[in-house]
PDB file of N, CA, C and O in Angstrom:
ATOM      1  N   MET A   1       7.958  26.155  -8.772  1.00  0.00           N
ATOM      2  CA  MET A   1       7.013  26.306  -9.861  1.00  0.00           C
ATOM      3  C   MET A   1       6.118  27.496  -9.566  1.00  0.00           C
ATOM      4  O   MET A   1       5.719  27.712  -8.421  1.00  0.00           O
ATOM      5  N   THR A   2       5.806  28.253 -10.581  1.00  0.00           N
ATOM      6  CA  THR A   2       4.981  29.441 -10.398  1.00  0.00           C
ATOM      7  C   THR A   2       3.514  29.056 -10.246  1.00  0.00           C
ATOM      8  O   THR A   2       3.122  27.923 -10.526  1.00  0.00           O
ATOM      9  N   GLU A   3       2.724  30.003  -9.806  1.00  0.00           N
ATOM     10  CA  GLU A   3       1.289  29.764  -9.637  1.00  0.00           C
ATOM     11  C   GLU A   3       0.620  29.484 -10.977  1.00  0.00           C
ATOM     12  O   GLU A   3      -0.292  28.663 -11.070  1.00  0.00           O
ATOM     13  N   ARG A   4       1.085  30.178 -12.011  1.00  0.00           N
ATOM     14  CA  ARG A   4       0.546  29.947 -13.353  1.00  0.00           C
ATOM     15  C   ARG A   4       0.878  28.534 -13.824  1.00  0.00           C
ATOM     16  O   ARG A   4       0.040  27.862 -14.425  1.00  0.00           O
ATOM     17  N   GLY A   5       2.086  28.091 -13.552  1.00  0.00           N
ATOM     18  CA  GLY A   5       2.488  26.739 -13.915  1.00  0.00           C
ATOM     19  C   GLY A   5       1.658  25.691 -13.196  1.00  0.00           C
ATOM     20  O   GLY A   5       1.303  24.667 -13.779  1.00  0.00           O
ATOM     21  N   GLN A   6       1.347  25.947 -11.931  1.00  0.00           N
ATOM     22  CA  GLN A   6       0.505  25.024 -11.166  1.00  0.00           C
ATOM     23  C   GLN A   6      -0.883  24.931 -11.761  1.00  0.00           C
ATOM     24  O   GLN A   6      -1.444  23.840 -11.858  1.00  0.00           O
ATOM     25  N   ARG A   7      -1.456  26.080 -12.170  1.00  0.00           N
ATOM     26  CA  ARG A   7      -2.780  26.071 -12.781  1.00  0.00           C
ATOM     27  C   ARG A   7      -2.778  25.302 -14.091  1.00  0.00           C
ATOM     28  O   ARG A   7      -3.706  24.545 -14.379  1.00  0.00           O
ATOM     29  N   MET A   8      -1.730  25.499 -14.883  1.00  0.00           N
ATOM     30  CA  MET A   8      -1.631  24.792 -16.158  1.00  0.00           C
ATOM     31  C   MET A   8      -1.476  23.287 -15.938  1.00  0.00           C
ATOM     32  O   MET A   8      -2.045  22.486 -16.679  1.00  0.00           O
ATOM     33  N   LEU A   9      -0.710  22.909 -14.924  1.00  0.00           N
ATOM     34  CA  LEU A   9      -0.527  21.499 -14.608  1.00  0.00           C
ATOM     35  C   LEU A   9      -1.841  20.872 -14.164  1.00  0.00           C
ATOM     36  O   LEU A   9      -2.166  19.753 -14.561  1.00  0.00           O
ATOM     37  N   LYS A  10      -2.592  21.593 -13.342  1.00  0.00           N
ATOM     38  CA  LYS A  10      -3.883  21.089 -12.881  1.00  0.00           C
ATOM     39  C   LYS A  10      -4.854  20.915 -14.050  1.00  0.00           C
ATOM     40  O   LYS A  10      -5.603  19.940 -14.095  1.00  0.00           O
ATOM     41  N   CYS A  11      -4.841  21.853 -14.989  1.00  0.00           N
ATOM     42  CA  CYS A  11      -5.701  21.729 -16.176  1.00  0.00           C
ATOM     43  C   CYS A  11      -5.291  20.538 -17.022  1.00  0.00           C
ATOM     44  O   CYS A  11      -6.145  19.822 -17.546  1.00  0.00           O
ATOM     45  N   THR A  12      -3.979  20.318 -17.161  1.00  0.00           N
ATOM     46  CA  THR A  12      -3.497  19.180 -17.940  1.00  0.00           C
ATOM     47  C   THR A  12      -3.964  17.873 -17.339  1.00  0.00           C
ATOM     48  O   THR A  12      -4.375  16.968 -18.065  1.00  0.00           O
ATOM     49  N   VAL A  13      -3.908  17.761 -16.020  1.00  0.00           N
ATOM     50  CA  VAL A  13      -4.314  16.525 -15.345  1.00  0.00           C
ATOM     51  C   VAL A  13      -5.815  16.334 -15.445  1.00  0.00           C
ATOM     52  O   VAL A  13      -6.277  15.220 -15.694  1.00  0.00           O
ATOM     53  N   ARG A  14      -6.576  17.381 -15.260  1.00  0.00           N
ATOM     54  CA  ARG A  14      -8.036  17.254 -15.289  1.00  0.00           C
ATOM     55  C   ARG A  14      -8.557  16.927 -16.679  1.00  0.00           C
ATOM     56  O   ARG A  14      -9.607  16.297 -16.808  1.00  0.00           O
ATOM     57  N   ARG A  15      -7.841  17.344 -17.729  1.00  0.00           N
ATOM     58  CA  ARG A  15      -8.262  17.026 -19.089  1.00  0.00           C
ATOM     59  C   ARG A  15      -8.222  15.524 -19.343  1.00  0.00           C
ATOM     60  O   ARG A  15      -9.106  14.972 -19.999  1.00  0.00           O
ATOM     61  N   SER A  16      -7.194  14.873 -18.821  1.00  0.00           N
ATOM     62  CA  SER A  16      -7.057  13.435 -19.062  1.00  0.00           C
ATOM     63  C   SER A  16      -6.469  12.783 -17.822  1.00  0.00           C
ATOM     64  O   SER A  16      -5.251  12.751 -17.648  1.00  0.00           O
ATOM     65  N   ARG A  17      -7.327  12.267 -16.970  1.00  0.00           N
ATOM     66  CA  ARG A  17      -6.899  11.683 -15.701  1.00  0.00           C
ATOM     67  C   ARG A  17      -6.250  10.314 -15.848  1.00  0.00           C
ATOM     68  O   ARG A  17      -5.637   9.823 -14.900  1.00  0.00           O
ATOM     69  N   GLN A  18      -6.369   9.694 -17.003  1.00  0.00           N
ATOM     70  CA  GLN A  18      -5.822   8.356 -17.190  1.00  0.00           C
ATOM     71  C   GLN A  18      -4.362   8.364 -17.611  1.00  0.00           C
ATOM     72  O   GLN A  18      -3.765   7.296 -17.745  1.00  0.00           O
ATOM     73  N   LEU A  19      -3.772   9.520 -17.823  1.00  0.00           N
ATOM     74  CA  LEU A  19      -2.394   9.595 -18.282  1.00  0.00           C
ATOM     75  C   LEU A  19      -1.416   9.241 -17.176  1.00  0.00           C
ATOM     76  O   LEU A  19      -1.704   9.420 -15.992  1.00  0.00           O
ATOM     77  N   SER A  20      -0.260   8.738 -17.574  1.00  0.00           N
ATOM     78  CA  SER A  20       0.798   8.456 -16.609  1.00  0.00           C
ATOM     79  C   SER A  20       1.529   9.756 -16.278  1.00  0.00           C
ATOM     80  O   SER A  20       1.327  10.776 -16.936  1.00  0.00           O
ATOM     81  N   ALA A  21       2.375   9.709 -15.257  1.00  0.00           N
ATOM     82  CA  ALA A  21       3.122  10.898 -14.844  1.00  0.00           C
ATOM     83  C   ALA A  21       4.069  11.352 -15.952  1.00  0.00           C
ATOM     84  O   ALA A  21       4.280  12.552 -16.133  1.00  0.00           O
ATOM     85  N   GLU A  22       4.642  10.397 -16.698  1.00  0.00           N
ATOM     86  CA  GLU A  22       5.562  10.750 -17.775  1.00  0.00           C
ATOM     87  C   GLU A  22       4.850  11.491 -18.897  1.00  0.00           C
ATOM     88  O   GLU A  22       5.369  12.480 -19.415  1.00  0.00           O
ATOM     89  N   SER A  23       3.669  11.022 -19.275  1.00  0.00           N
ATOM     90  CA  SER A  23       2.946  11.693 -20.359  1.00  0.00           C
ATOM     91  C   SER A  23       2.395  13.041 -19.894  1.00  0.00           C
ATOM     92  O   SER A  23       2.315  13.977 -20.690  1.00  0.00           O
ATOM     93  N   ILE A  24       2.019  13.154 -18.642  1.00  0.00           N
ATOM     94  CA  ILE A  24       1.591  14.450 -18.104  1.00  0.00           C
ATOM     95  C   ILE A  24       2.766  15.411 -18.141  1.00  0.00           C
ATOM     96  O   ILE A  24       2.609  16.579 -18.496  1.00  0.00           O
ATOM     97  N   ASP A  25       3.952  14.917 -17.773  1.00  0.00           N
ATOM     98  CA  ASP A  25       5.163  15.726 -17.793  1.00  0.00           C
ATOM     99  C   ASP A  25       5.454  16.224 -19.207  1.00  0.00           C
ATOM    100  O   ASP A  25       5.788  17.393 -19.395  1.00  0.00           O
ATOM    101  N   LYS A  26       5.326  15.328 -20.217  1.00  0.00           N
ATOM    102  CA  LYS A  26       5.581  15.728 -21.604  1.00  0.00           C
ATOM    103  C   LYS A  26       4.569  16.760 -22.083  1.00  0.00           C
ATOM    104  O   LYS A  26       4.940  17.746 -22.719  1.00  0.00           O
ATOM    105  N   ASP A  27       3.282  16.538 -21.778  1.00  0.00           N
ATOM    106  CA  ASP A  27       2.249  17.497 -22.180  1.00  0.00           C
ATOM    107  C   ASP A  27       2.486  18.856 -21.536  1.00  0.00           C
ATOM    108  O   ASP A  27       2.340  19.898 -22.175  1.00  0.00           O
ATOM    109  N   PHE A  28       2.852  18.825 -20.274  1.00  0.00           N
ATOM    110  CA  PHE A  28       3.084  20.070 -19.542  1.00  0.00           C
ATOM    111  C   PHE A  28       4.291  20.807 -20.105  1.00  0.00           C
ATOM    112  O   PHE A  28       4.269  22.030 -20.244  1.00  0.00           O
ATOM    113  N   GLN A  29       5.345  20.061 -20.428  1.00  0.00           N
ATOM    114  CA  GLN A  29       6.542  20.693 -20.964  1.00  0.00           C
ATOM    115  C   GLN A  29       6.295  21.311 -22.336  1.00  0.00           C
ATOM    116  O   GLN A  29       6.824  22.380 -22.638  1.00  0.00           O
ATOM    117  N   THR A  30       5.498  20.649 -23.166  1.00  0.00           N
ATOM    118  CA  THR A  30       5.210  21.211 -24.490  1.00  0.00           C
ATOM    119  C   THR A  30       4.315  22.441 -24.381  1.00  0.00           C
ATOM    120  O   THR A  30       4.459  23.380 -25.165  1.00  0.00           O
ATOM    121  N   SER A  31       3.394  22.449 -23.421  1.00  0.00           N
ATOM    122  CA  SER A  31       2.504  23.611 -23.308  1.00  0.00           C
ATOM    123  C   SER A  31       3.202  24.795 -22.641  1.00  0.00           C
ATOM    124  O   SER A  31       2.950  25.942 -23.012  1.00  0.00           O
ATOM    125  N   CYS A  32       4.074  24.539 -21.664  1.00  0.00           N
ATOM    126  CA  CYS A  32       4.736  25.629 -20.944  1.00  0.00           C
ATOM    127  C   CYS A  32       6.055  26.031 -21.590  1.00  0.00           C
ATOM    128  O   CYS A  32       6.400  27.210 -21.662  1.00  0.00           O
ATOM    129  N   GLY A  33       6.779  25.028 -22.055  1.00  0.00           N
ATOM    130  CA  GLY A  33       8.036  25.342 -22.698  1.00  0.00           C
ATOM    131  C   GLY A  33       9.253  25.229 -21.800  1.00  0.00           C
ATOM    132  O   GLY A  33      10.366  25.458 -22.273  1.00  0.00           O
ATOM    133  N   PHE A  34       9.100  24.888 -20.524  1.00  0.00           N
ATOM    134  CA  PHE A  34      10.292  24.692 -19.713  1.00  0.00           C
ATOM    135  C   PHE A  34      10.456  23.251 -19.285  1.00  0.00           C
ATOM    136  O   PHE A  34       9.497  22.484 -19.191  1.00  0.00           O
ATOM    137  N   GLN A  35      11.720  22.909 -19.025  1.00  0.00           N
ATOM    138  CA  GLN A  35      12.111  21.534 -18.746  1.00  0.00           C
ATOM    139  C   GLN A  35      12.094  21.281 -17.239  1.00  0.00           C
ATOM    140  O   GLN A  35      12.853  21.900 -16.494  1.00  0.00           O
ATOM    141  N   ILE A  36      11.235  20.377 -16.798  1.00  0.00           N
ATOM    142  CA  ILE A  36      11.192  19.961 -15.399  1.00  0.00           C
ATOM    143  C   ILE A  36      10.924  18.464 -15.362  1.00  0.00           C
ATOM    144  O   ILE A  36      10.384  17.910 -16.320  1.00  0.00           O
ATOM    145  N   SER A  37      11.288  17.813 -14.285  1.00  0.00           N
ATOM    146  CA  SER A  37      11.049  16.368 -14.238  1.00  0.00           C
ATOM    147  C   SER A  37      10.413  15.968 -12.920  1.00  0.00           C
ATOM    148  O   SER A  37       9.229  15.633 -12.891  1.00  0.00           O
ATOM    149  N   THR A  38      11.163  15.992 -11.831  1.00  0.00           N
ATOM    150  CA  THR A  38      10.612  15.535 -10.554  1.00  0.00           C
ATOM    151  C   THR A  38       9.632  16.535  -9.971  1.00  0.00           C
ATOM    152  O   THR A  38       8.824  16.180  -9.113  1.00  0.00           O
ATOM    153  N   THR A  39       9.691  17.770 -10.420  1.00  0.00           N
ATOM    154  CA  THR A  39       8.788  18.791  -9.888  1.00  0.00           C
ATOM    155  C   THR A  39       7.341  18.463 -10.208  1.00  0.00           C
ATOM    156  O   THR A  39       6.452  18.743  -9.404  1.00  0.00           O
ATOM    157  N   VAL A  40       7.090  17.873 -11.369  1.00  0.00           N
ATOM    158  CA  VAL A  40       5.718  17.562 -11.769  1.00  0.00           C
ATOM    159  C   VAL A  40       5.098  16.584 -10.782  1.00  0.00           C
ATOM    160  O   VAL A  40       3.982  16.808 -10.315  1.00  0.00           O
ATOM    161  N   CYS A  41       5.805  15.495 -10.453  1.00  0.00           N
ATOM    162  CA  CYS A  41       5.268  14.523  -9.501  1.00  0.00           C
ATOM    163  C   CYS A  41       5.060  15.159  -8.141  1.00  0.00           C
ATOM    164  O   CYS A  41       4.045  14.913  -7.489  1.00  0.00           O
ATOM    165  N   ARG A  42       6.004  15.969  -7.708  1.00  0.00           N
ATOM    166  CA  ARG A  42       5.893  16.620  -6.399  1.00  0.00           C
ATOM    167  C   ARG A  42       4.701  17.556  -6.371  1.00  0.00           C
ATOM    168  O   ARG A  42       3.953  17.573  -5.393  1.00  0.00           O
ATOM    169  N   GLU A  43       4.510  18.336  -7.424  1.00  0.00           N
ATOM    170  CA  GLU A  43       3.389  19.269  -7.486  1.00  0.00           C
ATOM    171  C   GLU A  43       2.054  18.529  -7.549  1.00  0.00           C
ATOM    172  O   GLU A  43       1.085  18.942  -6.913  1.00  0.00           O
ATOM    173  N   LEU A  44       2.000  17.432  -8.317  1.00  0.00           N
ATOM    174  CA  LEU A  44       0.763  16.665  -8.400  1.00  0.00           C
ATOM    175  C   LEU A  44       0.373  16.102  -7.040  1.00  0.00           C
ATOM    176  O   LEU A  44      -0.802  16.122  -6.676  1.00  0.00           O
ATOM    177  N   HIS A  45       1.344  15.602  -6.291  1.00  0.00           N
ATOM    178  CA  HIS A  45       1.053  15.095  -4.949  1.00  0.00           C
ATOM    179  C   HIS A  45       0.607  16.227  -4.033  1.00  0.00           C
ATOM    180  O   HIS A  45      -0.275  16.044  -3.193  1.00  0.00           O
ATOM    181  N   GLY A  46       1.212  17.384  -4.196  1.00  0.00           N
ATOM    182  CA  GLY A  46       0.820  18.544  -3.390  1.00  0.00           C
ATOM    183  C   GLY A  46      -0.598  19.006  -3.677  1.00  0.00           C
ATOM    184  O   GLY A  46      -1.279  19.524  -2.791  1.00  0.00           O
ATOM    185  N   MET A  47      -1.048  18.820  -4.922  1.00  0.00           N
ATOM    186  CA  MET A  47      -2.410  19.213  -5.306  1.00  0.00           C
ATOM    187  C   MET A  47      -3.444  18.162  -4.954  1.00  0.00           C
ATOM    188  O   MET A  47      -4.645  18.393  -5.093  1.00  0.00           O
ATOM    189  N   GLY A  48      -2.975  16.997  -4.495  1.00  0.00           N
ATOM    190  CA  GLY A  48      -3.913  15.953  -4.103  1.00  0.00           C
ATOM    191  C   GLY A  48      -4.146  14.893  -5.159  1.00  0.00           C
ATOM    192  O   GLY A  48      -5.040  14.060  -5.007  1.00  0.00           O
ATOM    193  N   PHE A  49      -3.361  14.904  -6.226  1.00  0.00           N
ATOM    194  CA  PHE A  49      -3.483  13.879  -7.256  1.00  0.00           C
ATOM    195  C   PHE A  49      -2.490  12.769  -6.952  1.00  0.00           C
ATOM    196  O   PHE A  49      -1.290  13.016  -6.832  1.00  0.00           O
ATOM    197  N   HIS A  50      -2.988  11.553  -6.830  1.00  0.00           N
ATOM    198  CA  HIS A  50      -2.138  10.403  -6.553  1.00  0.00           C
ATOM    199  C   HIS A  50      -2.499   9.289  -7.520  1.00  0.00           C
ATOM    200  O   HIS A  50      -3.672   9.085  -7.835  1.00  0.00           O
ATOM    201  N   GLY A  51      -1.492   8.573  -7.989  1.00  0.00           N
ATOM    202  CA  GLY A  51      -1.731   7.476  -8.915  1.00  0.00           C
ATOM    203  C   GLY A  51      -2.135   6.226  -8.159  1.00  0.00           C
ATOM    204  O   GLY A  51      -1.328   5.649  -7.431  1.00  0.00           O
ATOM    205  N   ARG A  52      -3.348   5.816  -8.322  1.00  0.00           N
ATOM    206  CA  ARG A  52      -3.846   4.617  -7.641  1.00  0.00           C
ATOM    207  C   ARG A  52      -4.693   3.816  -8.599  1.00  0.00           C
ATOM    208  O   ARG A  52      -5.384   4.363  -9.458  1.00  0.00           O
ATOM    209  N   ALA A  53      -4.627   2.526  -8.437  1.00  0.00           N
ATOM    210  CA  ALA A  53      -5.484   1.648  -9.226  1.00  0.00           C
ATOM    211  C   ALA A  53      -6.827   1.519  -8.520  1.00  0.00           C
ATOM    212  O   ALA A  53      -6.884   1.488  -7.291  1.00  0.00           O
ATOM    213  N   ALA A  54      -7.882   1.446  -9.277  1.00  0.00           N
ATOM    214  CA  ALA A  54      -9.215   1.302  -8.698  1.00  0.00           C
ATOM    215  C   ALA A  54      -9.352  -0.065  -8.046  1.00  0.00           C
ATOM    216  O   ALA A  54      -8.875  -1.068  -8.578  1.00  0.00           O
ATOM    217  N   ALA A  55      -9.996  -0.097  -6.909  1.00  0.00           N
ATOM    218  CA  ALA A  55     -10.216  -1.357  -6.213  1.00  0.00           C
ATOM    219  C   ALA A  55     -11.281  -2.159  -6.938  1.00  0.00           C
ATOM    220  O   ALA A  55     -12.303  -1.617  -7.359  1.00  0.00           O
ATOM    221  N   SER A  56     -11.037  -3.439  -7.079  1.00  0.00           N
ATOM    222  CA  SER A  56     -12.018  -4.274  -7.758  1.00  0.00           C
ATOM    223  C   SER A  56     -13.021  -4.813  -6.747  1.00  0.00           C
ATOM    224  O   SER A  56     -12.655  -5.238  -5.651  1.00  0.00           O
ATOM    225  N   ASN A  57     -14.261  -4.788  -7.126  1.00  0.00           N
ATOM    226  CA  ASN A  57     -15.320  -5.297  -6.259  1.00  0.00           C
ATOM    227  C   ASN A  57     -15.581  -6.758  -6.583  1.00  0.00           C
ATOM    228  O   ASN A  57     -15.498  -7.160  -7.744  1.00  0.00           O
ATOM    229  N   PRO A  58     -15.896  -7.555  -5.573  1.00  0.00           N
ATOM    230  CA  PRO A  58     -16.182  -8.957  -5.860  1.00  0.00           C
ATOM    231  C   PRO A  58     -17.498  -9.095  -6.626  1.00  0.00           C
ATOM    232  O   PRO A  58     -18.443  -8.338  -6.406  1.00  0.00           O
ATOM    233  N   TYR A  59     -17.537 -10.057  -7.510  1.00  0.00           N
ATOM    234  CA  TYR A  59     -18.733 -10.305  -8.290  1.00  0.00           C
ATOM    235  C   TYR A  59     -19.747 -11.038  -7.412  1.00  0.00           C
ATOM    236  O   TYR A  59     -19.425 -12.061  -6.809  1.00  0.00           O
ATOM    237  N   ILE A  60     -20.950 -10.523  -7.342  1.00  0.00           N
ATOM    238  CA  ILE A  60     -22.006 -11.130  -6.540  1.00  0.00           C
ATOM    239  C   ILE A  60     -23.038 -11.725  -7.492  1.00  0.00           C
ATOM    240  O   ILE A  60     -23.635 -11.012  -8.299  1.00  0.00           O
ATOM    241  N   THR A  61     -23.240 -13.019  -7.393  1.00  0.00           N
ATOM    242  CA  THR A  61     -24.216 -13.680  -8.256  1.00  0.00           C
ATOM    243  C   THR A  61     -25.628 -13.328  -7.798  1.00  0.00           C
ATOM    244  O   THR A  61     -25.829 -12.847  -6.682  1.00  0.00           O
ATOM    245  N   LYS A  62     -26.591 -13.569  -8.661  1.00  0.00           N
ATOM    246  CA  LYS A  62     -27.985 -13.288  -8.316  1.00  0.00           C
ATOM    247  C   LYS A  62     -28.432 -14.152  -7.140  1.00  0.00           C
ATOM    248  O   LYS A  62     -29.177 -13.696  -6.272  1.00  0.00           O
ATOM    249  N   CYS A  63     -27.975 -15.393  -7.118  1.00  0.00           N
ATOM    250  CA  CYS A  63     -28.336 -16.308  -6.036  1.00  0.00           C
ATOM    251  C   CYS A  63     -27.763 -15.805  -4.708  1.00  0.00           C
ATOM    252  O   CYS A  63     -28.453 -15.802  -3.689  1.00  0.00           O
ATOM    253  N   ASN A  64     -26.499 -15.383  -4.729  1.00  0.00           N
ATOM    254  CA  ASN A  64     -25.871 -14.891  -3.516  1.00  0.00           C
ATOM    255  C   ASN A  64     -26.530 -13.590  -3.044  1.00  0.00           C
ATOM    256  O   ASN A  64     -26.708 -13.389  -1.842  1.00  0.00           O
ATOM    257  N   ALA A  65     -26.890 -12.715  -3.974  1.00  0.00           N
ATOM    258  CA  ALA A  65     -27.563 -11.470  -3.613  1.00  0.00           C
ATOM    259  C   ALA A  65     -28.912 -11.759  -2.966  1.00  0.00           C
ATOM    260  O   ALA A  65     -29.309 -11.080  -2.019  1.00  0.00           O
ATOM    261  N   LYS A  66     -29.612 -12.763  -3.475  1.00  0.00           N
ATOM    262  CA  LYS A  66     -30.915 -13.142  -2.918  1.00  0.00           C
ATOM    263  C   LYS A  66     -30.750 -13.666  -1.487  1.00  0.00           C
ATOM    264  O   LYS A  66     -31.521 -13.308  -0.597  1.00  0.00           O
ATOM    265  N   HIS A  67     -29.745 -14.510  -1.275  1.00  0.00           N
ATOM    266  CA  HIS A  67     -29.484 -15.040   0.067  1.00  0.00           C
ATOM    267  C   HIS A  67     -29.066 -13.937   1.044  1.00  0.00           C
ATOM    268  O   HIS A  67     -29.468 -13.947   2.208  1.00  0.00           O
ATOM    269  N   ARG A  68     -28.268 -13.001   0.569  1.00  0.00           N
ATOM    270  CA  ARG A  68     -27.859 -11.890   1.426  1.00  0.00           C
ATOM    271  C   ARG A  68     -29.070 -11.047   1.846  1.00  0.00           C
ATOM    272  O   ARG A  68     -29.185 -10.640   3.002  1.00  0.00           O
ATOM    273  N   MET A  69     -29.957 -10.796   0.899  1.00  0.00           N
ATOM    274  CA  MET A  69     -31.152 -10.004   1.192  1.00  0.00           C
ATOM    275  C   MET A  69     -32.049 -10.725   2.193  1.00  0.00           C
ATOM    276  O   MET A  69     -32.598 -10.103   3.103  1.00  0.00           O
ATOM    277  N   GLN A  70     -32.196 -12.029   2.027  1.00  0.00           N
ATOM    278  CA  GLN A  70     -32.995 -12.806   2.977  1.00  0.00           C
ATOM    279  C   GLN A  70     -32.368 -12.747   4.376  1.00  0.00           C
ATOM    280  O   GLN A  70     -33.078 -12.591   5.369  1.00  0.00           O
ATOM    281  N   TRP A  71     -31.058 -12.871   4.451  1.00  0.00           N
ATOM    282  CA  TRP A  71     -30.353 -12.829   5.729  1.00  0.00           C
ATOM    283  C   TRP A  71     -30.570 -11.472   6.398  1.00  0.00           C
ATOM    284  O   TRP A  71     -30.837 -11.403   7.598  1.00  0.00           O
ATOM    285  N   CYS A  72     -30.456 -10.395   5.620  1.00  0.00           N
ATOM    286  CA  CYS A  72     -30.630  -9.048   6.166  1.00  0.00           C
ATOM    287  C   CYS A  72     -32.062  -8.805   6.641  1.00  0.00           C
ATOM    288  O   CYS A  72     -32.281  -8.236   7.710  1.00  0.00           O
ATOM    289  N   LYS A  73     -33.032  -9.240   5.839  1.00  0.00           N
ATOM    290  CA  LYS A  73     -34.429  -9.040   6.216  1.00  0.00           C
ATOM    291  C   LYS A  73     -34.797  -9.832   7.458  1.00  0.00           C
ATOM    292  O   LYS A  73     -35.632  -9.390   8.247  1.00  0.00           O
ATOM    293  N   ALA A  74     -34.189 -10.995   7.644  1.00  0.00           N
ATOM    294  CA  ALA A  74     -34.476 -11.806   8.822  1.00  0.00           C
ATOM    295  C   ALA A  74     -33.908 -11.174  10.090  1.00  0.00           C
ATOM    296  O   ALA A  74     -34.369 -11.483  11.188  1.00  0.00           O
ATOM    297  N   ARG A  75     -32.915 -10.294   9.956  1.00  0.00           N
ATOM    298  CA  ARG A  75     -32.247  -9.735  11.131  1.00  0.00           C
ATOM    299  C   ARG A  75     -32.384  -8.221  11.252  1.00  0.00           C
ATOM    300  O   ARG A  75     -31.710  -7.617  12.086  1.00  0.00           O
ATOM    301  N   HIS A  76     -33.220  -7.602  10.462  1.00  0.00           N
ATOM    302  CA  HIS A  76     -33.311  -6.136  10.490  1.00  0.00           C
ATOM    303  C   HIS A  76     -33.909  -5.602  11.792  1.00  0.00           C
ATOM    304  O   HIS A  76     -33.714  -4.430  12.115  1.00  0.00           O
ATOM    305  N   HIS A  77     -34.616  -6.415  12.531  1.00  0.00           N
ATOM    306  CA  HIS A  77     -35.254  -5.966  13.766  1.00  0.00           C
ATOM    307  C   HIS A  77     -34.382  -6.235  14.993  1.00  0.00           C
ATOM    308  O   HIS A  77     -34.798  -5.911  16.106  1.00  0.00           O
ATOM    309  N   TRP A  78     -33.218  -6.801  14.837  1.00  0.00           N
ATOM    310  CA  TRP A  78     -32.357  -7.146  15.980  1.00  0.00           C
ATOM    311  C   TRP A  78     -31.904  -5.895  16.727  1.00  0.00           C
ATOM    312  O   TRP A  78     -31.729  -4.833  16.130  1.00  0.00           O
ATOM    313  N   THR A  79     -31.721  -6.030  18.015  1.00  0.00           N
ATOM    314  CA  THR A  79     -31.149  -4.982  18.845  1.00  0.00           C
ATOM    315  C   THR A  79     -29.662  -5.246  19.004  1.00  0.00           C
ATOM    316  O   THR A  79     -29.170  -6.284  18.563  1.00  0.00           O
ATOM    317  N   LEU A  80     -28.946  -4.331  19.620  1.00  0.00           N
ATOM    318  CA  LEU A  80     -27.501  -4.497  19.806  1.00  0.00           C
ATOM    319  C   LEU A  80     -27.182  -5.688  20.708  1.00  0.00           C
ATOM    320  O   LEU A  80     -26.140  -6.325  20.553  1.00  0.00           O
ATOM    321  N   GLU A  81     -28.070  -5.986  21.644  1.00  0.00           N
ATOM    322  CA  GLU A  81     -27.836  -7.109  22.553  1.00  0.00           C
ATOM    323  C   GLU A  81     -27.972  -8.459  21.837  1.00  0.00           C
ATOM    324  O   GLU A  81     -27.361  -9.440  22.260  1.00  0.00           O
ATOM    325  N   GLN A  82     -28.754  -8.520  20.775  1.00  0.00           N
ATOM    326  CA  GLN A  82     -28.971  -9.770  20.063  1.00  0.00           C
ATOM    327  C   GLN A  82     -27.852 -10.072  19.047  1.00  0.00           C
ATOM    328  O   GLN A  82     -27.761 -11.193  18.546  1.00  0.00           O
ATOM    329  N   ILE A  83     -27.038  -9.118  18.757  1.00  0.00           N
ATOM    330  CA  ILE A  83     -25.966  -9.338  17.790  1.00  0.00           C
ATOM    331  C   ILE A  83     -24.857 -10.149  18.449  1.00  0.00           C
ATOM    332  O   ILE A  83     -24.344  -9.749  19.494  1.00  0.00           O
ATOM    333  N   PRO A  84     -24.474 -11.286  17.856  1.00  0.00           N
ATOM    334  CA  PRO A  84     -23.400 -12.100  18.449  1.00  0.00           C
ATOM    335  C   PRO A  84     -22.065 -11.386  18.368  1.00  0.00           C
ATOM    336  O   PRO A  84     -21.794 -10.660  17.412  1.00  0.00           O
ATOM    337  N   ALA A  85     -21.246 -11.594  19.362  1.00  0.00           N
ATOM    338  CA  ALA A  85     -19.944 -10.913  19.416  1.00  0.00           C
ATOM    339  C   ALA A  85     -18.910 -11.535  18.572  1.00  0.00           C
ATOM    340  O   ALA A  85     -17.776 -11.056  18.532  1.00  0.00           O
TER     341      ALA A  85
END
């Protein structure tokens, strides 16, 4: 892939990061005009773009957050020797 093609691919991805690899491939092919398939995925990985799902954070209730804060405040003055192993 040429340097110009790489720049165009990077712009396509940055415009819409939620697209799948297939739709990025279609958008790229319509804008550039040449037919490629596996090269798009390889180039995206080379540029540092990887398809990953966002990690879900556990829901913390107000009661649990209050207890956590109390626990932390009770132990904020501890030294390394006082921490249980």
